[in-house]
N, C-alpha and C positions, 0 to 999 in steps of 0.2 A: 504494500500500500504506500501511497505518496501522501504522508500526513503533514498537516500544518495547522497552525492555530486558527486559520480561517477556512478550513476545509468544509465546515458545516454551512458556510455561506455561499459556496460555489454555485449551486443550482439556482437559488433565488436571484442571485446577482447576475447570473447569465441571462435572465429574463429582463434585465434592466433596459436593454436596447429596445425590446418590444414595448416596454412600458413608457419610453420617452414620448411616443406619440399620444398616449393616453394622458400623460401628465401635461403635455402641451395643450391638449384640448381643454382640460380642466382649468389650466392657468389662463387660457384666453378669456374665459368668462369672469375671471377675477381681476381683469384689468380695469383701470379707472375709466370714468365717463369720458374723459378727454380722448383716451385711446379708442374707446368704442366709436367715437365720432369719426375716427379715421378708418373704419372697417372696410370702406370701399377701395382703399388704396391697394394696388396689386403689390405682392411681395416680389422684390427684385433680388436676384442672386448677385453676389459680388462680381464686379467686372474684372475680366482678365482676357488676355490674348490666348486663344484656344490652341493648344498643341494638337496637331493632327491636320491642320489646314493652314494654307498660306493666305486665306481670305479672312480679314478681321471681322468678328461678329460680336454682338453684345453678349454679356454673360448669361442672359436668360434666353439666348437663341442658340444654345449649344446642341448640336445634333449627334455628337459622339460622346461616349462615356469617358469623362475626364475627372480625375480626383485631384484636388488642389490642396496642398499643405502650405500655408503661409508661414511667415517667420514666427508669429505668435503661437501658432499651433505646433511648430517645431519645438519652441521653448517649453510648451506645456507637456511634451512627451517626456521631458527630463533627460533626453539623450544629449550628450555633450561631445560625442566622438566623431561620427560621420553620418552621411546621408543614408547608407545602407541600414544602420541600426534604427534610424527614424522610420524608414519604409517598412522594415520588418515588424515594428511595433504598431504604427498608426495605420498601415494599409495591409489588412490581412490577406490580400491577394498575393503577397510575397511569401510563398511557402515552398518547402522542398529543399533538396540539397544543392540546388543551383544558386542559393543565397548563402554565401559563405564569406566570412570576414575574419575578424580576430580569433574566432573559434577554430579556424583551420590552422591549428598550432602544433600538430605533431606529424604523423607519418605521411600524410598526403599534402603537406604544406606546399610542395612543388607545383601543385595544380594552380595555385593563385599567387604564389610568390609574395606572400604578405599582403596582397591586395584584398579589396572588398568588392565582391561581385554580386549584382542584383539580377534576379530573374523573375519577372512577373509570371505568376502561375507555374513557375518552374520551367518555363519555356524561354527560348531565345528572346532577348529584349534589347532594344536599341537605347543607348544613353546619349543624350545631347546636352550641351552646355549652351545656354542662350540660343537654342534652336539649331545649333550646328554640331557636327561630329567632333569627337576628340580622339586622339591616338589611343589605341588599345594598350593594355599592359604588355610590356616586353616579355613577360613570362611565356607568352605564346610561342616565342622562339625556341623553347625547349619541348614543345608539344603540350604545354600547359593550356589552361582554358583561355579563350579569347574573350575579353571583356574590358570595359572602361573602369578603371580603378576609382571607386568613389572616395577613397582616402585623399585623393589629390585636391579636393575642393574643400577649403575651410568652411565649417558650418556657419561661422560668423559672416561669411560673404554671401550666403544664400538668402535671397528674398522669398523665394517660394520653390516648391517642387511640384511639377505637374506630371501626373501619370495618366497617359492615354491607355485605357483598358481595352484596346482593340488593335488589330494588325494595321500597319501603316506603311507598307513598302511602296504603295502608290504615291506617297508623299515624300518619304525619306530614303527609300531604297532598301538595301540589305539589312538583315538582323531584326526587323520589326515584326517578327512572327506573332508574338502575344501582345505587343504594345511598345510604348515609348516612355522613357523617363526623361523629362526635360527640366534641367536645373537652371533656374533663373537667378542671376546675381543681383545684388543690391545696386541701385543706380539712382542718380538725382538725390542723394542723401545730403541733408543740410545739418551741419553741426558736427559733434564728435561724441563718441561713447567708448568707455573702457569697461571691461568686465573680467571677472575671474571666478573660478570654481574649484571646489575640492570635494571629491566623492570618495567615500571609503566604506568598506564592509566591516561589520562586527564579527564576521565568521573567521575561522582559522586562516592564518596567512595575512589577514588584514589588508586584502587587496585594495588598491586605491588608483584613482585617476585624477589628474588636475591639469589646469591650464589657464591661459589668459587670451583674451580677444580684444580687437579694436575695430572701430569703423569710424571714418571721418569723410566729410564731403563738403564741397563748396560749389557755388555756381553763381553766374550773373545774368542768367537768361539767355546768354549766347553760348557760353561754355560751361559744362558741368563735369566735375570729376568726383568719383567716389572711390575710396580705398578701404578695403576691409581685409582682415587677416587674423591669424592667431597661432598659438603654439599649444601643444598638448602632450601629455605623457600618460601612458597607461602601464601599470604594473603587469608582469606576467602572473598567471595563476597556475599552480602545479596540481597534478592529480592527487598527490598525497594530502592536499589541503581540503578535499571534499570527500565526504563519506561515500558518495555514489561511485567514485572512481578509485577508492583505496580500500583494500588492496587490488592490484591488477596483476594477474598471472598470465603466463603465455610463453615461457621459454625454459628449456632445460640447459641453457648455455650461459654460464657465468663462472667466475673463478672458483676452483675447487671441485668442479664436476669432471668426471671421466666416464667413459662408457666402453664396454665390450659388446659390440653389436647393439642389441636392444636392451642391455643391462646398464642402467645409469646409477652411479654411486656419488655420494656427496662427502667431501672432506669434513671430518669432525672439526667444529669451530675451535677446539683446543689446539689444533695444529695450524701453523701458517703454511706449511708444505709437508708432504708425506716424507717420512724418513726413508732413506735408500740404503739397503744393505750391500755388502760385498757380493753376495750371491742373490740374484734376483729370482723370485719364485715365478712359475708359470701358472696362470689362472685358467682353470677349466670349469665347465659347468656340467651338471647332470641335466640331460636333455640337450639343449643347444643354447647358444648365446642369444638367439632370436626368440626362442620359446623355452626359457629355463625353468627347471624345477628348483634348483638351488646350486650354489657353488659346490664343486666336487670336494674341495677341501679348503680350509681357511688357514693360509700361512701366517706366520708370526713375524711382526716387524722387528727391526733391530732394537727398539726400545722395550721389547717383550710384550707389547700389546698386539692383539689380533689385527690383521690388516682390514678385516671386514666384520661388521656386526650390524645389528638393527639400530634404528634411530635412538639416541640417548645412551648408547653403550660407550665403553671406553675405546672402541675400535678406531682405527685410523680413518676408515671409510665407512659411511653409513648406508645401509640399504633397508630392505624389508624382509620379513620372515619368508622363508621358502614356501613353495606350494605344499599345502597340508600342514604348515606350521613348523616344519623341520628345516634346520639350516638357515642360510641367508641367500637372498638373490637381490638383484638390482631393481630400482624403480623402472617402470616403463617410461618411455619418453613423454607421452602425454600425461601420465600420472604425475611426474615431477614438474612438467611445465605448467599444468593447470591446477596443481595442488588438489588432486581429486581423491586423495586418501588422507586419513588423519596423520599418517607418518610424513607424507609429502608436504602437507600443510605446514608442518613444523620447520621444514628446511627450504621451502620454495622461495624463489626470487621475486620480490615485490617490485614490479616495473614502475610503480607510480612515483617513486622518489625523485626521478629526474625528468619526467615527461610533463610538458606544459599543456594545459587546457585552453588557456588564452595567451595570445602573443604579448610580449612586451612591445610597446609601440611609442615612437617619438615622431611627431609631425609638426612641420612648420610651413606656413603658406600664406600667401597674400594675393589679392585680386584687385585690379584697377579697372574700372569702367569709365568711359568718357564719351562725350558727344560735343560737337561744336557746329553751330549753324554757320555754314559757309555764306549763305544768303537766305532769303525768305523761303526758298523752295528746296534747298539742298542742305543735308546734314552729314557731317563726317562723324563716324561712331566707331567704337571698338572696345575691346577688353584685353587685358593682359593677366594671365594666371601663371604663377610660379609656386612650386611647392616641393618640399623634401619630406619623404616619409621613410622611416627606418623601423623595421620590425625584426623581432628576434624570437625564435621558438626553438625547442629542442626535444630530442628523444634520448633514450638510453644509449650508452656507448655501444659500439659495434660488437656483436657476438663473434667470438673467435673459436673456430673449431667446428664449423658447420659443414666442412667439406673434408675430403680424404687427405688433403695436404697436411692435416694435423693428426694423422695416424702415426704414432711413434712406436718404435721397437725398443727392445732392451738396450740397444746401443746408445740411446739418448740418455745422457748422464743423470738427468733429473727424474727419469721414470723409475719407479720402484719395482717394475715388473719386467719379466723377460720377454713375454709375448706382446703382440701389437695391441695398443690401447689408443682410443681417441681422447686427446686432452682438450678441454674446453676452458675458455676464460673470457673475461670482459673487463676492460679498464674503466671501471665505473666512474672514476673522477674525471674522465674525459668524454662527456656525453657528446653526441653529434648535434651540433648547433647550426641553425639555419638563419642566416642574417641576410635580409633583403633591403637594399638601400636604393630608393627610387627618387630620381630628380626629374621633375616634369615642368615644361615651359610651353605655354600656348599664347599665341597672339592672333587676334582677329581684328581686322581693320577694313572699313568700307564706307560706302556712301549710300544714302537713301534720300528719297524726296519725291516731289511731285513735278511732273512735266507740265500737266494742266489739271483741271479739276476732274478729269476722268481717267487719267493715266499716271500711275506712280511706279517707282522702281526701287530696287535694293540690290546691291552687289557688294561682295566682300571677299577678301582672301583669308585663309585660315591655315596657320602654320603651327604644327605641334611637333615636339620631340620629347621622348621619354626614355631615360637611361636607367637601367637596373643593374646594380652591382650585387652579385650573389657571392657570399662567402660562407664556407662550410667547414668550420673548425671541428676537429674530432675524427676526421677520416684517417684511415690507416694505410700506410705504404706497405702493401702486401709483401713485396720482396724484402723490404727493410725489416719487417717483423720476423720473417723467416731467418734472416741473418742474425738479428738481435737475440732471438730466442735459441739459436743454435740448432733449430730443427732441420734447417737445410742440409747441414753436414753432420748432424748428431753430435754437436759439441756443447760445452757448457757455456752458453751465451749469457749476456747480462740479464736477460729476462728468463726466469724459471716459469715455464708455462703451467707447472703443477701447483704454483703458489696461489693461494686463494685471494689475497689482497696485496697485490704488488704496489709498492709505495709510489706516489706521484713523482717523487724525485727520481726514482729509478727509471720510470717510464719516460720522463722528460729527457734524462741523460741518454737514453737509447735512441732517441730522435727518429722514431718511426711513425709518430702521429703528427699529422700536418693539417693544412687547410686547403680544401679545394676551392677554386674560384671560377666563376663564369660571369661574363659581362654581355649585356643585351641592350639593344636599342630598337624602339618602335617609333616610326615617324608617320606623319600625315601632312600633306600639303594639298590645299584645294582652293579652287575659285568657284563661286556660285553667283548667279544673277537671276533676277526674275522681274517681270513686268506684271502689274496688276491693272487690268483695264475694265472699266465699266463699258462693256461692248455696246449694249443697247438697253432700252427701257421697255418693260412690259407694264400693264396696268397694275401689276402686283409689286413692281419695283425693278431695280437695276439687275441685269444679268452681268455678273462679274466673272472675268476670265483671268487666270494666271498662266503665264508662259514662263518657263524657267529652264536653266541649264546648270550643270555642275561638272567640273573636271577635278579628279582627285588622283593622287598617287599615294599608295600605302607602301611603307618599307619596313623590313624586319631583318635584323642580323644578330649574330651571337658569336662569342669567342669563348674559349675555355683553356685551362691549363693542360699540359700534356698528359698528366695522369688521369684526366677526366675524359679524354678523347678515346673512344673504343676502337679496337682493331676490327678486322673483317668479321670476327665472330662475337663481337660485343664485349670483349674483355677489356677492362681498364686497370690502370695501375693502383688506384685507390680501392680499398675495401670499405664499403659503406657509403660511397659517394654516388652522385647522379652522373650518368654518362651523358656527354654533350658533344655533338659534332659541330664544328664551326659552320656557320650558315648565313647566307646573305640572299635576300629575295626582295622583289618589289612587284607591284601590279599597278596598272593604270585603269581607271574607270572613267567613262564618259556617260553622262546621263542627260536626258531631256524629260521634262514633265509638264503636264497641263492639268489645270483644275478649273471647273466652272461651277458657279453657284447660281442656281436658277430659282427665283421665287415664283411659284405657281399659284399661290393664293396669299392674299394679305387682308388685314382687317378692313381697309377702306373699300374693298370689293363687296363686303357683306354677303359672302357666299355661305350657304347653309352647309354645316358640317365641314367647313373648310375655312376656319378663322385665319389660319396660317398653314401653308404647305410649302416647305423649302426642299429643293433637291440639289445635291452636290455630287458631281461626278469628277473622277480624277484618274489619271494614268501616268505611269512612269516607265521609261525604257532605259536600261543600263547596258552599256557595252563594256565587257571585261577583256583584258589582254590575256587572260589565262583560263577562262572557263566560258560557259554558255552565257548568252545575253538575254536576260529576262525582260518581259513586258508584262506589267501587272496593273489591273484596274481596281477601282473602288467606287462604290455607290453609297450615298448617305441620304437619308430623308428625315425630316422633322415635320410632324403634323400636330397642329393644335385645333381640335375639332370645333370648340365653342368659344373659348376665351384664353387668357394668358395663364390660367390656373393649372391646366392639365395638358401635357404634351406626350405624344407617342413618337419614338424615334427608333431608327434602325440603320444598320450598316451591313454591307457585304463587300468583301474584297479578297484579293489574292496577295500573298506575300512570298518572300524567298529569303534564304540564307545562303550567301555565297560561301563555298569552301574556303577555309583559311589558307593563308600563304604556306604555313607549315604543312597542312594536309596535302596541298598540291605539290610542292616542290621541296619540302623539308628533307633532311637526311633520313635514311632508313634506320629503324630501330632494330637492333639485333639482341637476342637474348633467349630465354626459355619460355615455352608455353606454360600455362598453369598445369597442375597435375591432371592428367587425363586417365580415364578408366576405359579400356577397350575390351570388347568381346572378340577373341581370336576367330579368324575365319573358319567356319565349319563347326565351331564349338557350340554345345548346347547352351541356351540362355540360362545359366545357373550362376549365382553370385560367386561360387568358388572358381569359376573359369575366367573371370575377368582379370586383366593385367593392367597395372598402373605404371606411370612414368611421365617424363617430360621430354618433349622434342625440342630441337633447336628451331628458332623461328626468326624470320626477317620480314619486316613489314613497315607500315607507316605510309609514306607519301604515295599519291596516285595522281598523276597529271590529268587523268581522264575524269576526275570527279566533276560532278555537275551540282548546281545549287539545289538545296532542299526546297520543296515547294509546299505552300500551305493555302488553305481556304479558311476564312473566318467570317462569321456574321454575328451580329448582336441585335437584340430587340428589347426595348425598354420603355418605361414610362417615367415621367417627372411630374410630381404633384406639389404645387405651392398654393394652398388654399387661402383665399382672402379672409375667410372666417377665422383662421388661426394664424394671425400675423406672426411672421418669424419662423414658421414651420416649412421645411422643404423635405421631400422624400423622393429618392430615386431607386428604381427597381429594374434590374437588367438581367436578361438571359444572354449568355455568350456561348459560342461554340467554335472550336479550332480543330482542324484536321491537317496534319503535316505528314508528308511522305518523302522518300529519298533522303532521309537523314543519314549523314556519314557515320559509318560504323564498320564492324567486322563480323564475319561468320566465325562462330566458335571453333577453336582448334580441335575440340572434342569431336564435332560433327565432321570436320574435314578428314581427320586421321581415321575415324571409323569408316568413312566412305572409301578411303584409300586401302584400308585393311580388307574391306569386303569386295571391292571391285578391281583392285590392282591396276593393270595398265589401261583399263577402260574407264577409270575414274575421271570425271570431268574436271578435277582439280589439277591434272597434269598438263604441262605445257604442250605436249604433243596432241592433246585433244582440244586445244583452244580454237574457237571459231566464232563467227558472228551469231551463230544459233546455239551456242553452248548453254546448257540448262542452268548453270550457276553464274553466267556472265563472265566466263573465262575466255577472253578474246585477246588478240594481238593488239597492243596499244600502238596506234600510229605515231605517237610522239616518242616513245621509248623503244619500240620494236620488240617488246617483250610481252609475254603472256601475263594475264592478271595473277594467276596462281601457278604454282609448281611445287613439286616435292621430289626429293632425291635422297639417296643413302650416302652418308659420309661426306656431304658437302652440298653447298647451294648450287643449283643450276648446273653449269658446265663442269664445276669442280666435283660433282657428285656422280653416283652411279644410278642408272634408271631403275624404276620399280617394274619388274617384269611379270609378276604374278600376284594374285590375291594372297593374303596371309603373310606379307613381308614386313608388316609394321609392328604388330603387337609384341613380337619377340625381340625387337631391337628399337624400341621407341627412342632411346637416348641417341641413336645413330641416324635418326630421321631429321632432315633439314627441310623445313616448310617455308615457302614464300607466300605470305598472306598480307596484301596491302589493304588500305582503307577502301571501302566501296560505299555506294549509295544503297543502303539496305534497310534501314530501320524506318519505323513509322510510329506516330502517336496521335491520339485524339483525346480531346478534353472538352468538357462543357460544364456549366454551372450557373449559379445565380448570385448576384451582388445586390445588397440592400444597404442604402445609406439614408439615415434620418438625422436631420439637423434642426435645432430649435434655439432661437434667441429671444429672450424676453427681458425688457428693461423697464423698470419703474424707478422714479426718483427715490422712493422710500426704501426700496429693496436692493437697488443696484442692477447690474447686468448679469443675467444667467445665460450661459452658453452650454448647450448640451448636444452631443452627437453620438451616433452609433454606426459602426461600419461592420457588416457581416459578409463573409465570403463563404459560399456553399458550393461544394463539388457534387455534380450529378454523375460525372464520369471522368476518369483519367486512366488511359490505357497506353502503355508503351510496349510496342512489339508483342502484343498479346498478354502482357502482365498487367493485372489490375492494380492501380496504385491509390485510387481515391479512398479515403477513410482508413488508410493503412500506413504503417511505418515499415519501410523496406530498405534493403541495401541499394536497390535500384534508384528509388526516388527520394529517399529520406522520409521525413514525417509529412504526410499529406492528410491533415485532419478532414473529416467529412465537412466540418464547418469551423470557422474561427471568428471570434467577435472581439472588437475593440470598442469600448464604451468610455467616453470622456465627458467630464463636466467641469465647469468653472464658474465661479461667482466673484464679482468684483464690485466693491462699494467703497467709494472714497479712496483712501490710500491703501486699503487692504484687498488682497485677492486670495482665493482658495482654489486649488485644483485637485481633482481626483480622477483616476482612470482605472480601468480593469481590462486585462487581456485574458480571454478564456479559450481554452482548447479542450474539447471533449475527449472521452476515451477513444483511443486509436488502436485498431487491431494490429497485431504484430506476427505475420505469417512466417517470418524468417527466424523466429525464436525456436530453437530445437532443444537446447540443453538447459536453459535457465528455468524452465517450468512456467514461464510467463506466456500469456496469450495476447496481451494488450498493454499499452501504456495507459496508466490511469489518467483521469481528467486533471486539468491543471488550470489554476486561476491565480493571477498575479495582480496585486492591487498597489497603486501608488497614491500618496497623499502629500500635498504640498501647501505651503502658505507663504505669502510674500507681502512686503510692505514697502511703499515708496515714500521717501522723505520729501516733504514740501513745506515751506514756510516755517521751518524749525528755527529755534533760537541759535542753534549751531549751523550757521549758513553754509559751512563747508559740506554739510550732509545733504543739503537741498539738491535734488536731482539724482540721488542714489536710491536704488531699489535693492533690497536684500531678500533672500528667500531660503527656505529650508524645504527639501523634498525627501520624504522617506519612500524609497522604491522597493517594491516587493515586500510590503509591510509584514506579511505573514511568513516571510522567509521560506517561500515555497521552493522546493528543489525539484529538478527534473525527474521524471519516472525512468527507472532503469530498464534497458533492453540490451543486455550485454552481447547477445549473439548478433543483433542487427547493427549495433554501433560499437564495434569491438575496441575502438581506440580509447573511448572514455566511458563506455557502458551506457551513455545517454546521448541524445541528439542535442548537442550544444548549439546547433543552429536554430532549432525550433523553440527550445526552452532556455530560460535564464540559468546559467550554471553558477552565478555569483551568489545568489541569495539576497538577503536584505542589505541595502546600502543607504547611506545618508549623504545627500547632495546639498552642500552649502555654496551659495553663489551670491555675487554682488555685481551690480552694474551702475556705472556713474555716467550720466549724460551731461554735457555742458556745451 
């Protein structure tokens, strides 16, 4: 169970969002007579420029589903770090493992390189800054994810975040499958403000984050300049500091462990290293080392103690009682790794002591926005963003002894035994550290204005560069360790591999632990221009047409130290490092787009059941230098049947995601397949007949990849009743279907087919053709087949497969060629509900309430159901998620409260934990603020101070250790920190 002091309140408070509309209705009748006299006034939504269209419209004329979070609402979330955390909290449509930031702090950190990635509905999402693209994170140069890092934008520089909850490739091009995030910066600011904050946890480890921000601006009506920026620090958080991730088990390899085949023994903690006698005993087993009954005999060590005994004995090495209780045998590998017996639990290695749950992060950034009137019709505008973000995370030191190179014989001086034994170790005080240092610079400059009263224009250049320096302390020079330990030539080296806790000084002096480094750069240069023309006038209004064009160049490159560059078979000099091939690539994109807004009905026409009917059509064509050239359309409508209170709106469109540069022309990845289990050719389908192993594999880039394609539509209503002033409600159904997603066919499927069909398998190069059943054809660019398999080498270096049944018996000798292909598909649909209510009375102050609910009807990825489930494939996708927020302001005081609710989520990937679901989760925040005005201490006037208690009930994430094996919980969906206290102050002058 997931207990907290507020658990009994979860269900009733989860209904609060529904209750907002009822409260609003009741409150409306409690308003004063003066307000009642204004009941005929129509409620107008806040005005903003709509993301998703190049044609300006009023806020109450929005035809597309757009969620807007202004700077006040950002502040009320209590988030001080970055835009991703704001979106995950305030916009429940950001769910799933495509939304990862500071929580990506251990084994998979290379996917984001310390960055923060946002994915609306867990699908590909385009991120814009002030309506234009930004360079993607350079981590994509290693085969990592492709995304715009939201860490690069200081929160203090953000005026609003607009989220278009609909596909938009017809407007913006690639990547807008599920929608668009448009971050708008502060501009036209007058005055100055300084602020600072300190947030800390009262839980073990005392995690904290703190920082300072500024914003200043000036203008004279002709020229306006706004500058905003800030600095922030976030502490790391370690697994041992939270009960849900401590202890963590999962390895049989650390100092003091040896194994004879499947028999694993632990060194008694009373010994630093085993004593070695002049005559070394030979260790044998009754049964076999892979399936032992017990040791055949237990030799005596030079100090007179037995070499082997059960846990807690005075023996040199500890094991468990032999089969039937007689004698001694070793632990099983899994038993010792996962502490699955009482004896193993006493000696197992706790991985949580050195592994981070949250990154350490330092960020420094500033943004300048400016505009200058050249004349009455033309304005020069632009923005400059610069930021530096440094993150640090870590995992345990590299395990040593996982391969046969650490099988030692009696000739090794430190071994106490005559026969071969595998010695294992881990230099725990040298954890593997992942340091990512990102420097980002972006300049946009252009002109906009009016040519005449019917024709306007905008054009700009957009220059971006992002540098990522990756440093990886704690990696091991494999050859250096072999020499330092003496294992290479069976000599007495400086490092005794049988010693349980080798001193840091000894390790440092041996000089085999180093730092891997990679440097990457991502660039974007573009020009865009558009004309907005009121082409002609209908009785219902102007038909407005936009014509535009864009030219863009994307670049990506990476370099690495020599020990990180793999050879032809994927081997690198470092043990525990990431292999990186030097890589340079670029692409050119040319685009043309058109959009037309057509008013078909307007109030002045007095048409029955057509108070307003607007139609918007758009299309975009993009020409790529390295893949197909998509043409995508979109149609949008907005219908107000009677008056301004009730609107029906809908959209339909196509979108696309172009394959990344790395996917198209990046270096090939070489390594091993996951463990495969094959049924030998001709064998009966019996579990005892299956054979396991790992084949060599080379894959990755494929110049023949084409864009993934998608279709999306939405249908919704907007209701802003005059009778309940201040109330607005939006309800939207959405549906997305995407196909030709880049992925791979499982190596399990390919190898089984090769075993069954031999030379007739469609995965062999000699069977490649345009009609091949699995898409194995001769690539006209490379001249090679898509797939191939050989024995003892890749392609021409290997021997052909000549008959069925040649795979299962020699899996380790099979060399498989498997590139990326357009293979996967996904479909998703759901409902979004937003309710907002504002009520102001002089006697009570301003009350601002809102509820945002996201509900999944369906989410399926390549046949796997993900909606309402927590899975390895998609992360946590709750059937629904709610965020409810309320604030009250009166005079100098303000109070805020919010709740984030996630219901019980099924967990089909839990096999060993005994769990079937993640329990429901509710997190509550409560804050109070005060603004000083007209105080006797004049220096305080203009200052606002606040205290926010976040996660008041100290709710911790529900554990699903099989599904989320790194931390035992989904740190992306749930708050791993627990209760925190946020103290902040802002001074305006």
